[in-house]
LOTOR-466139 format. One record per residue (C-alpha): chain; x, y, z; residue number from 0. Coordinates in Angstrom, 2 decimals, padded with zeros to 5 digits. Layout:
{"A" {X Y Z} NUM} ...
# end
This chain:
{"A" {012.50 -025.84 025.16} 0} {"A" {008.92 -024.69 025.66} 1} {"A" {006.22 -024.98 023.03} 2} {"A" {002.92 -024.37 024.85} 3} {"A" {004.18 -026.38 027.83} 4} {"A" {004.12 -025.29 031.46} 5} {"A" {005.31 -021.71 031.51} 6} {"A" {005.84 -019.21 034.32} 7} {"A" {006.33 -015.53 033.51} 8} {"A" {008.57 -015.17 036.56} 9} {"A" {011.10 -017.52 034.95} 10} {"A" {011.91 -015.09 032.12} 11} {"A" {015.37 -013.54 032.46} 12} {"A" {015.03 -009.74 032.23} 13} {"A" {018.61 -009.48 031.01} 14} {"A" {017.70 -011.35 027.82} 15} {"A" {015.52 -010.24 024.93} 16} {"A" {011.91 -011.36 024.49} 17} {"A" {011.39 -011.65 020.71} 18} {"A" {007.82 -011.33 019.41} 19} {"A" {007.22 -013.09 016.08} 20} {"A" {004.41 -011.12 014.46} 21} {"A" {004.75 -008.13 016.78} 22} {"A" {002.59 -005.93 014.54} 23} {"A" {-000.59 -007.78 015.51} 24} {"A" {-002.99 -005.93 017.80} 25} {"A" {-002.77 -008.39 020.69} 26} {"A" {000.93 -009.19 020.22} 27} {"A" {001.83 -005.50 020.22} 28} {"A" {-000.14 -004.93 023.41} 29} {"A" {001.63 -007.78 025.24} 30} {"A" {004.99 -006.54 023.97} 31} {"A" {004.29 -003.06 025.32} 32} {"A" {003.13 -004.48 028.67} 33} {"A" {006.36 -006.45 029.02} 34} {"A" {008.45 -003.42 028.02} 35} {"A" {006.70 -001.41 030.74} 36} {"A" {007.48 -004.17 033.25} 37} {"A" {011.22 -003.96 032.57} 38} {"A" {011.75 -006.68 029.96} 39} {"A" {013.96 -006.19 026.89} 40} {"A" {011.60 -006.46 023.93} 41} {"A" {012.26 -006.88 020.21} 42} {"A" {010.15 -008.13 017.33} 43} {"A" {009.70 -009.25 013.76} 44} {"A" {006.93 -008.50 011.29} 45} {"A" {006.53 -008.65 007.53} 46} {"A" {006.28 -004.89 006.94} 47} {"A" {006.10 -001.59 008.85} 48} {"A" {002.69 -000.35 009.98} 49} {"A" {001.40 002.43 012.21} 50} {"A" {001.53 -000.05 015.11} 51} {"A" {005.16 -001.07 014.54} 52} {"A" {006.23 002.54 014.01} 53} {"A" {004.69 003.46 017.37} 54} {"A" {006.59 000.65 019.09} 55} {"A" {009.86 001.65 017.44} 56} {"A" {009.41 005.14 018.89} 57} {"A" {009.13 003.43 022.29} 58} {"A" {012.57 001.87 021.77} 59} {"A" {011.50 -001.58 020.57} 60} {"A" {013.75 -002.87 017.78} 61} {"A" {011.76 -004.49 014.98} 62} {"A" {013.15 -006.46 012.04} 63} {"A" {011.28 -006.70 008.75} 64} {"A" {013.39 -009.44 007.18} 65} {"A" {014.67 -012.69 008.64} 66} {"A" {018.25 -011.65 007.92} 67} {"A" {017.94 -008.69 010.30} 68} {"A" {016.84 -010.75 013.33} 69} {"A" {019.55 -011.07 015.99} 70} {"A" {019.15 -014.23 018.08} 71} {"A" {022.32 -014.01 020.18} 72} {"A" {020.73 -012.51 023.33} 73} {"A" {017.19 -013.83 022.88} 74} {"A" {015.92 -015.72 025.93} 75} {"A" {012.30 -016.22 024.86} 76} {"A" {010.29 -016.20 021.62} 77} {"A" {006.60 -015.32 021.79} 78} {"A" {004.73 -016.45 018.68} 79} {"A" {001.21 -016.29 017.31} 80} {"A" {-000.55 -019.62 016.81} 81} {"A" {-001.02 -018.72 013.15} 82} {"A" {002.67 -019.57 012.61} 83} {"A" {003.51 -023.07 011.42} 84} {"A" {006.09 -025.10 013.34} 85} {"A" {008.57 -024.90 010.47} 86} {"A" {008.48 -021.09 010.42} 87} {"A" {011.97 -019.58 010.16} 88} {"A" {011.90 -017.95 013.61} 89} {"A" {010.69 -021.08 015.40} 90} {"A" {013.19 -023.26 013.55} 91} {"A" {015.99 -020.85 014.42} 92} {"A" {014.87 -020.81 018.05} 93} {"A" {015.20 -024.59 018.17} 94} {"A" {018.67 -024.29 016.69} 95} {"A" {019.71 -021.81 019.39} 96} {"A" {017.89 -023.69 022.17} 97} {"A" {015.62 -020.72 022.88} 98} {"A" {012.37 -021.25 024.78} 99} {"A" {009.20 -020.53 022.75} 100} {"A" {005.73 -019.80 024.08} 101} {"A" {002.51 -018.90 022.25} 102} {"A" {000.75 -015.57 022.64} 103} {"A" {-002.29 -016.96 024.52} 104} {"A" {-000.09 -018.84 027.00} 105} {"A" {001.88 -015.75 027.98} 106} {"A" {-001.32 -013.68 028.11} 107} {"A" {-002.88 -016.31 030.37} 108} {"A" {000.08 -015.91 032.72} 109} {"A" {-000.21 -012.11 032.70} 110} {"A" {-003.89 -012.15 033.64} 111} {"A" {-003.58 -014.61 036.55} 112} {"A" {-002.80 -011.88 039.08} 113} {"A" {-006.29 -010.37 038.58} 114} {"A" {-009.13 -011.42 040.85} 115} {"A" {-011.87 -010.95 038.23} 116} {"A" {-011.02 -012.17 034.72} 117} {"A" {-013.69 -011.53 032.10} 118} {"A" {-013.23 -013.25 028.73} 119} {"A" {-015.42 -012.27 025.77} 120} {"A" {-015.62 -015.08 023.20} 121} {"A" {-017.71 -015.82 020.12} 122} {"A" {-017.43 -016.20 016.37} 123} {"A" {-018.20 -012.51 015.90} 124} {"A" {-018.82 -009.38 017.94} 125} {"A" {-015.89 -009.90 020.31} 126} {"A" {-014.12 -006.59 019.77} 127} {"A" {-017.29 -004.50 019.86} 128} {"A" {-018.57 -006.22 023.01} 129} {"A" {-015.19 -006.08 024.76} 130} {"A" {-014.98 -002.38 023.93} 131} {"A" {-018.51 -001.76 025.16} 132} {"A" {-017.82 -003.59 028.42} 133} {"A" {-014.55 -001.71 028.87} 134} {"A" {-016.29 001.65 028.54} 135} {"A" {-018.81 000.64 031.20} 136} {"A" {-016.04 -000.37 033.61} 137} {"A" {-014.16 002.86 032.93} 138} {"A" {-017.35 004.82 033.65} 139} {"A" {-017.25 003.57 037.25} 140} {"A" {-014.75 005.71 039.21} 141} {"A" {-014.20 002.89 041.72} 142} {"A" {-012.74 000.58 039.06} 143} {"A" {-009.40 000.63 037.23} 144} {"A" {-009.44 -002.34 034.81} 145} {"A" {-006.76 -003.83 032.61} 146} {"A" {-008.05 -004.26 029.05} 147} {"A" {-006.86 -006.39 026.11} 148} {"A" {-008.86 -006.14 022.89} 149} {"A" {-008.35 -007.19 019.28} 150} {"A" {-008.97 -003.71 017.86} 151} {"A" {-008.14 -000.15 018.76} 152} {"A" {-010.56 001.68 021.04} 153} {"A" {-010.90 005.34 020.04} 154} {"A" {-011.58 006.42 023.63} 155} {"A" {-008.34 004.72 024.71} 156} {"A" {-006.29 005.49 021.62} 157} {"A" {-004.95 001.94 021.83} 158} {"A" {-005.87 -001.75 021.95} 159} {"A" {-004.94 -002.22 025.59} 160} {"A" {-004.91 -000.49 028.94} 161} {"A" {-003.01 -001.42 032.07} 162} {"A" {-004.97 -000.63 035.22} 163} {"A" {-004.22 -000.94 038.91} 164} {"A" {-007.52 -002.61 039.77} 165} {"A" {-008.39 -006.30 040.07} 166} {"A" {-010.35 -006.61 036.81} 167} {"A" {-008.91 -007.98 033.55} 168} {"A" {-011.23 -007.66 030.53} 169} {"A" {-010.03 -009.51 027.45} 170} {"A" {-011.08 -010.67 024.03} 171} {"A" {-010.85 -014.47 023.81} 172} {"A" {-010.17 -015.76 020.29} 173} {"A" {-011.10 -019.34 019.46} 174} {"A" {-008.68 -019.81 016.54} 175} {"A" {-006.55 -022.92 017.11} 176} {"A" {-008.14 -023.11 020.59} 177} {"A" {-006.13 -020.09 021.74} 178} {"A" {-008.78 -019.22 024.33} 179} {"A" {-008.18 -022.51 026.14} 180} {"A" {-004.88 -021.10 027.44} 181} {"A" {-006.78 -018.31 029.24} 182} {"A" {-008.24 -018.49 032.74} 183} {"A" {-011.55 -016.58 032.88} 184} {"A" {-013.85 -016.76 035.86} 185} {"A" {-016.54 -014.92 033.90} 186} {"A" {-016.91 -016.34 030.37} 187} {"A" {-019.05 -014.51 027.83} 188} {"A" {-020.13 -016.43 024.70} 189} {"A" {-021.69 -014.16 022.09} 190} {"A" {-022.39 -016.85 019.45} 191} {"A" {-020.94 -020.00 017.96} 192} {"A" {-020.94 -020.42 014.17} 193} {"A" {-018.60 -022.43 011.96} 194} {"A" {-015.42 -020.50 011.13} 195} {"A" {-011.65 -021.10 010.89} 196} {"A" {-012.28 -024.16 008.76} 197} {"A" {-008.54 -024.65 008.34} 198} {"A" {-008.56 -025.73 012.00} 199} {"A" {-012.10 -026.73 013.04} 200} {"A" {-013.26 -029.76 011.06} 201} {"A" {-016.96 -029.02 011.63} 202} {"A" {-019.34 -027.13 013.90} 203} {"A" {-019.46 -029.96 016.45} 204} {"A" {-015.69 -029.79 016.96} 205} {"A" {-015.91 -026.03 017.33} 206} {"A" {-018.80 -026.30 019.83} 207} {"A" {-016.75 -028.74 021.90} 208} {"A" {-013.96 -026.15 022.13} 209} {"A" {-016.42 -023.56 023.43} 210} {"A" {-017.59 -026.08 026.03} 211} {"A" {-014.01 -026.42 027.23} 212} {"A" {-013.67 -022.63 027.31} 213} {"A" {-016.79 -022.21 029.43} 214} {"A" {-015.65 -025.02 031.74} 215} {"A" {-012.45 -023.12 032.50} 216} {"A" {-014.52 -020.79 034.72} 217} {"A" {-014.75 -023.54 037.29} 218} {"A" {-017.28 -024.13 040.05} 219} {"A" {-017.08 -020.54 041.27} 220} {"A" {-017.36 -019.00 037.82} 221} {"A" {-020.18 -017.64 035.69} 222} {"A" {-020.95 -018.10 031.99} 223} {"A" {-023.06 -015.52 030.16} 224} {"A" {-024.33 -017.11 026.95} 225} {"A" {-026.42 -016.13 023.92} 226} {"A" {-029.66 -018.07 024.18} 227} {"A" {-030.43 -017.24 020.54} 228} {"A" {-027.34 -019.09 019.28} 229} {"A" {-028.04 -022.82 018.93} 230} {"A" {-024.45 -023.96 019.26} 231} {"A" {-023.63 -021.51 022.04} 232} {"A" {-026.45 -023.07 024.06} 233} {"A" {-025.19 -026.58 023.24} 234} {"A" {-021.71 -025.60 024.40} 235} {"A" {-023.03 -024.14 027.64} 236} {"A" {-025.31 -027.06 028.48} 237} {"A" {-022.44 -029.50 027.91} 238} {"A" {-020.43 -027.50 030.46} 239} {"A" {-023.20 -027.52 033.06} 240} {"A" {-021.81 -029.00 036.27} 241} {"A" {-018.31 -027.75 035.44} 242} {"A" {-019.22 -024.06 035.81} 243} {"A" {-020.91 -022.48 038.83} 244} {"A" {-023.70 -020.58 037.05} 245} {"A" {-024.96 -020.11 033.50} 246} {"A" {-027.00 -017.03 032.56} 247} {"A" {-028.62 -016.66 029.15} 248} {"A" {-029.35 -013.47 027.25} 249} {"A" {-031.77 -013.15 024.35} 250} {"A" {-033.20 -010.38 022.22} 251} {"A" {-036.24 -012.39 021.10} 252} {"A" {-037.34 -014.87 023.79} 253} {"A" {-037.58 -015.28 027.57} 254} {"A" {-034.13 -015.38 029.23} 255} {"A" {-032.20 -014.10 032.26} 256} {"A" {-031.21 -010.92 030.35} 257} {"A" {-033.63 -009.54 027.74} 258} {"A" {-034.54 -006.40 025.80} 259} {"A" {-037.99 -004.79 025.98} 260} {"A" {-039.57 -001.78 024.26} 261} {"A" {-037.09 -002.00 021.38} 262} {"A" {-037.00 000.91 018.92} 263} {"A" {-034.96 000.59 015.71} 264} {"A" {-036.39 003.52 013.73} 265} {"A" {-033.06 005.33 013.32} 266} {"A" {-031.05 002.16 012.66} 267} {"A" {-029.63 002.52 016.19} 268} {"A" {-031.27 000.42 018.91} 269} {"A" {-032.96 001.93 021.94} 270} {"A" {-034.44 -000.41 024.53} 271} {"A" {-034.93 -001.30 028.18} 272} {"A" {-032.61 -004.00 029.52} 273} {"A" {-034.36 -006.41 031.87} 274} {"A" {-032.27 -008.64 034.14} 275} {"A" {-033.79 -011.48 036.14} 276} {"A" {-037.27 -010.09 035.43} 277} {"A" {-036.49 -006.56 036.68} 278} {"A" {-035.74 -003.35 034.79} 279} {"A" {-032.00 -002.73 034.95} 280} {"A" {-031.02 000.00 032.48} 281} {"A" {-032.26 002.12 029.58} 282} {"A" {-030.00 001.73 026.57} 283} {"A" {-029.56 004.02 023.57} 284} {"A" {-026.76 002.57 021.47} 285} {"A" {-024.25 004.68 019.58} 286} {"A" {-023.40 001.77 017.25} 287} {"A" {-025.87 000.77 014.52} 288} {"A" {-027.56 -002.51 013.75} 289} {"A" {-030.03 -004.82 015.41} 290} {"A" {-027.24 -007.34 016.05} 291} {"A" {-025.72 -004.95 018.59} 292} {"A" {-028.72 -005.54 020.86} 293} {"A" {-027.30 -009.01 021.55} 294} {"A" {-023.83 -007.60 022.16} 295} {"A" {-025.26 -005.04 024.56} 296} {"A" {-027.27 -007.66 026.46} 297} {"A" {-024.14 -009.79 026.92} 298} {"A" {-022.29 -006.79 028.28} 299} {"A" {-025.17 -005.75 030.55} 300} {"A" {-025.41 -009.27 031.96} 301} {"A" {-021.69 -009.18 032.71} 302} {"A" {-021.97 -005.80 034.43} 303} {"A" {-024.86 -007.13 036.51} 304} {"A" {-022.87 -010.19 037.62} 305} {"A" {-020.01 -007.88 038.60} 306} {"A" {-022.31 -005.74 040.70} 307} {"A" {-021.88 -002.54 038.70} 308} {"A" {-024.50 000.15 039.36} 309} {"A" {-027.09 001.10 036.77} 310} {"A" {-025.64 004.61 036.45} 311} {"A" {-022.25 003.29 035.29} 312} {"A" {-023.88 000.84 032.87} 313} {"A" {-026.06 003.48 031.25} 314} {"A" {-023.29 006.07 031.11} 315} {"A" {-020.76 003.68 029.59} 316} {"A" {-022.92 001.79 027.11} 317} {"A" {-024.69 004.89 025.81} 318} {"A" {-021.37 006.70 025.31} 319} {"A" {-019.76 003.81 023.41} 320} {"A" {-019.17 004.79 019.78} 321} {"A" {-017.54 001.63 018.48} 322} {"A" {-014.01 000.37 017.86} 323} {"A" {-011.68 000.81 014.92} 324} {"A" {-012.76 -001.04 011.77} 325} {"A" {-016.18 -001.94 013.22} 326} {"A" {-018.68 000.07 011.15} 327} {"A" {-016.23 002.96 011.34} 328} {"A" {-017.10 006.04 009.31} 329} {"A" {-013.99 006.95 007.31} 330} {"A" {-014.91 009.76 004.92} 331} {"A" {-017.45 011.12 002.43} 332} {"A" {-016.93 010.87 -001.36} 333} {"A" {-019.40 012.59 -003.73} 334} {"A" {-021.91 012.59 -000.88} 335} {"A" {-021.49 008.85 -000.23} 336} {"A" {-020.48 007.76 003.28} 337} {"A" {-017.53 005.34 003.34} 338} {"A" {-017.75 002.78 006.16} 339} {"A" {-014.82 000.54 007.10} 340} {"A" {-015.72 -002.78 008.72} 341} {"A" {-013.78 -005.90 009.74} 342} {"A" {-016.60 -008.26 008.69} 343} {"A" {-015.21 -011.39 007.03} 344} {"A" {-017.56 -014.18 008.17} 345} {"A" {-020.94 -014.48 006.37} 346} {"A" {-022.92 -013.75 009.55} 347} {"A" {-020.85 -010.61 010.14} 348} {"A" {-021.25 -009.50 006.54} 349} {"A" {-025.00 -009.98 006.68} 350} {"A" {-025.28 -008.00 009.93} 351} {"A" {-023.12 -005.15 008.60} 352} {"A" {-025.06 -004.96 005.33} 353} {"A" {-028.36 -004.99 007.25} 354} {"A" {-027.19 -002.10 009.45} 355} {"A" {-026.12 -000.12 006.37} 356} {"A" {-029.38 -000.74 004.51} 357} {"A" {-031.29 000.75 007.45} 358} {"A" {-029.32 004.00 007.09} 359} {"A" {-028.44 004.53 003.41} 360} {"A" {-030.45 004.77 000.21} 361} {"A" {-028.11 002.48 -001.74} 362} {"A" {-025.56 000.02 -000.36} 363} {"A" {-022.39 -000.79 -002.29} 364} {"A" {-020.16 -003.42 -000.70} 365} {"A" {-016.47 -003.89 -001.40} 366} {"A" {-015.37 -007.23 000.02} 367} {"A" {-011.91 -008.75 000.41} 368} {"A" {-012.34 -012.48 001.26} 369} {"A" {-010.07 -013.65 004.07} 370} {"A" {-008.14 -016.91 003.51} 371} {"A" {-008.67 -019.50 000.80} 372} {"A" {-010.05 -022.15 003.16} 373} {"A" {-012.75 -019.88 004.57} 374} {"A" {-013.72 -018.77 001.06} 375} {"A" {-013.88 -022.36 -000.15} 376} {"A" {-015.80 -023.78 002.82} 377} {"A" {-018.26 -020.87 003.24} 378} {"A" {-018.57 -020.03 -000.48} 379} {"A" {-022.39 -020.18 -000.77} 380} {"A" {-022.89 -018.44 002.58} 381} {"A" {-020.64 -015.56 001.50} 382} {"A" {-022.67 -015.09 -001.69} 383} {"A" {-026.03 -015.08 000.13} 384} {"A" {-024.80 -012.63 002.78} 385} {"A" {-024.93 -009.79 000.20} 386} {"A" {-028.66 -010.16 -000.59} 387} {"A" {-029.48 -006.64 000.64} 388} {"A" {-026.70 -004.96 -001.37} 389} {"A" {-027.30 -002.98 -004.55} 390} {"A" {-023.81 -003.70 -005.82} 391} {"A" {-020.95 -005.97 -004.67} 392} {"A" {-017.30 -005.57 -005.66} 393} {"A" {-014.83 -008.34 -004.87} 394} {"A" {-011.15 -007.72 -004.24} 395} {"A" {-008.60 -010.52 -004.45} 396} {"A" {-008.52 -012.99 -001.56} 397} {"A" {-006.28 -011.98 001.34} 398} {"A" {-004.17 -015.10 001.82} 399} {"A" {-003.00 -014.38 005.41} 400} {"A" {-001.27 -017.57 006.55} 401} {"A" {-002.23 -019.71 003.53} 402} {"A" {-000.84 -020.60 000.11} 403} {"A" {-002.94 -020.40 -003.05} 404} {"A" {-003.43 -024.14 -003.48} 405} {"A" {-007.21 -024.50 -003.04} 406} {"A" {-008.50 -023.67 -006.52} 407} {"A" {-010.66 -020.80 -005.33} 408} {"A" {-010.65 -017.09 -006.19} 409} {"A" {-012.73 -013.92 -005.95} 410} {"A" {-013.75 -014.02 -009.61} 411} {"A" {-015.70 -017.22 -008.84} 412} {"A" {-017.59 -015.39 -006.08} 413} {"A" {-018.44 -012.49 -008.40} 414} {"A" {-019.77 -014.84 -011.07} 415} {"A" {-022.24 -016.36 -008.60} 416} {"A" {-023.27 -013.17 -006.76} 417} {"A" {-026.10 -011.04 -008.24} 418} {"A" {-025.05 -007.48 -009.23} 419} {"A" {-021.38 -008.22 -008.50} 420} {"A" {-018.07 -007.32 -010.10} 421} {"A" {-014.59 -008.69 -009.71} 422} {"A" {-012.03 -005.88 -009.87} 423} {"A" {-009.23 -007.44 -007.85} 424} {"A" {-006.75 -004.65 -007.15} 425} {"A" {-007.24 -001.60 -004.95} 426} {"A" {-006.50 000.97 -007.68} 427} {"A" {-009.16 -000.48 -009.98} 428} {"A" {-011.68 -000.61 -007.14} 429} {"A" {-010.98 002.98 -006.06} 430} {"A" {-011.36 004.30 -009.62} 431} {"A" {-014.68 002.47 -010.01} 432} {"A" {-016.05 003.80 -006.71} 433} {"A" {-015.09 007.38 -007.47} 434} {"A" {-017.19 007.14 -010.61} 435} {"A" {-020.13 005.41 -008.92} 436} {"A" {-020.45 007.13 -005.52} 437} {"A" {-023.37 009.50 -005.10} 438} {"A" {-025.35 011.34 -002.44} 439} {"A" {-027.05 009.06 000.08} 440} {"A" {-024.98 005.94 -000.69} 441} {"A" {-023.36 003.80 001.96} 442} {"A" {-020.15 002.22 000.65} 443} {"A" {-018.97 -000.65 002.83} 444} {"A" {-015.28 -001.58 002.78} 445} {"A" {-015.20 -005.04 004.37} 446} {"A" {-012.64 -007.68 005.24} 447} {"A" {-010.10 -008.76 007.84} 448} {"A" {-007.05 -008.26 005.63} 449} {"A" {-005.58 -004.99 004.33} 450} {"A" {-008.69 -003.71 002.52} 451} {"A" {-008.76 -000.81 004.98} 452} {"A" {-005.80 000.59 003.02} 453} {"A" {-008.09 001.22 000.06} 454} {"A" {-008.06 004.97 -000.66} 455} {"A" {-011.04 006.33 -002.59} 456} 
# end
């Protein structure tokens, strides 16, 4: 029985069902659809129906929403997310039936092996935006036909994945529980390294070590493209020196292999000249706001340069990129206030999103749903300070995700310590408050990695 052991995709019997535990996740759903396309029998389980699961059901994938409805009789393989604990019902039942189990990153690592150029985008934050930006550049070159796997939906694709016939595989590489160590990039992008996932990484040094291992997976013929402005990203890269063929650094504020010159932020959207190896490479006018996106763009431009893409494709793709779902996504207007939906859940992400909003709006109101009890507990003070530029902060209840409420922490505690903050908890209370507060010129940020995007104002 396999649990993250040696696994070969070719060994899967196409006459038996591949059961995805947590099939409603962005990445899991994409892999499930890829395997369905390749002739496998696919089924799944998730906690509740969503737009993603409904789409897959229309494709003929049977999905159970309670354990009692799962049929194990013809299951030959279980694919599970690493967020599941070993005593989870599906994994326990698989043991009972003698069914092989493999984690999502392992099976994805097998899928990508057939591609000659494998580009992994890693980092504590910015992965989805940068992967999307890079994907649009590749799709702007008519000679390329990449396969894409991203952790959010791309509006220009209408999905979170794309299966191409070319030799390029562009993928988002998540560090949680070292999932990215099951991948096999030969171009490794590291956007930043900051402490996160404190239920798994004991401290920043442990996390940095994991990024070193990730970079080292490129091998002697590979290239790492690393943020020179991120202290721990640089430490990770330097520790991997000798294991990886070449390391290139990008920076928005100091000399590096890839830099930005003539930066203009007057509109809240960056415009600049990208300089690679001391030479002008491309003129960039971003369609996504915030100074932090300069770094994301430089990482992407460095990758395009390494891959030999022409300037025309880089400029066309990066300037046309308008963002991904739930990344500073404009949702609607209420009483003249613009409602922005954003996935930010780490303090650095929150601070960057708030900064981008403050450059555009007259008044910034943030609605924040903390994600997991451990992250809230371990980054408590950092979460509070990340809202410094907000005029008002509203806290929803913590989204528990994979955790139980045993840590003695809650959103009311955050509100008590945050200036100009309220704890309202439930979505209905928050929506009613915002309808009464919203006015012309406001930016209202709806932030969090849970289900806060379901808030209807």
